[in-house]
N, C-alpha and C positions, 0 to 999 in steps of 0.2 A: 343530641344536636351539638354541633360545634359552632364556635363564633368566628366570624371573619370581619376584618376591618377593610373597608374600601377607602383608600387614601387618594385624595385628589390634590394635584398641584394646580393652582388657579392662575389664570392670566393676570398680568398687572392691572388691567382695566376691567377685571371681573365685576366689581360693584357697579360700574357704569353701564356695562353691557347686559347684565343678567335680567333686567326688567322685562324685556319682551319674551324671554324664555322661561321665566320663573313659574308661571302657571302650569306649563306643560311638565316642567321638572317636578314640581310639587305633586301634580296628579299622579305621575309615575311613582313617586315616593310613597304617597298615600295608598296606592294600590298594593305596593310591596308590603306596607304595614298591614293592610287588611288580609293579605295572604299569610301573614305570620313570618315573613322573611326579614324585613327591615325593623330593627328595634329602635334605633336612634340615628339621627343624622344632622349635620350642620357644619357651617364654616367656622374656622378658627378666627378669632378677632385680634386686631392690633398687632400685626397686620392681617388682613383677610387674604392670606396667600395660600391657604390649604383648607381642605374640608375632610371630615371623617364621617363615615357611615358604618354603623354596626349591623351586621347581618347575622342571622342564625339559620343554619341549614346543615345538611349532611356533607356538602362539599362546596368548594369555592365557586362553582359554576353559576350559582344564583347571583352572587355579587358581580361576577364578571359579565353576565348577561345584562344586569342592570346598567353597568357602566357603558357597555357598548351601545345601548339604546338611549342613554341619557341625553336629552337635548343640550345640556351644558357641555358634554363631551363632543357630540357631533358638530356643534357650532364653534368649537375651539375655545370655550371659556375654561375648560380643563385642558391644561397643556400636557399632562401626564397622569397616569393613574396606576395603582397596583393594589392587589388583594393580598392580605397577609392573614395567616392563621393566628388567632389570639387564644391562647390557652388560659381560660378564666378559671380561677381556683377559689375565689372568695365571693360570696353573695348568693342570694336565693336561686339565681338562674345560672350559676357557674356550671360550665360544661364538664370540668374535672375537679369537683370539690375536694379540698384538702382540709382535714380537721386537725387542730393542734392536739397533741397528746398530753 
């Protein structure tokens, strides 16, 4: 399995507007966790201008589909998003582990 980072750019008023959408967003995220797709997710702090979600899957489509359906995206709290391949090399769940010689 590969790792994918879903990167969100957040609207300037994200913190003020997220309240009414947060439950739906978190339900979608929890469902993705239960399916084994989403590993971690959350907003960056100080300032809360970006968010990062870590997915594990064979291809980027899982993260892309999540973003397209995310209430934060569809309501405009996310102003832009992208999915990037993350080549993990260290840690128990690294997709491409490298051992020192």
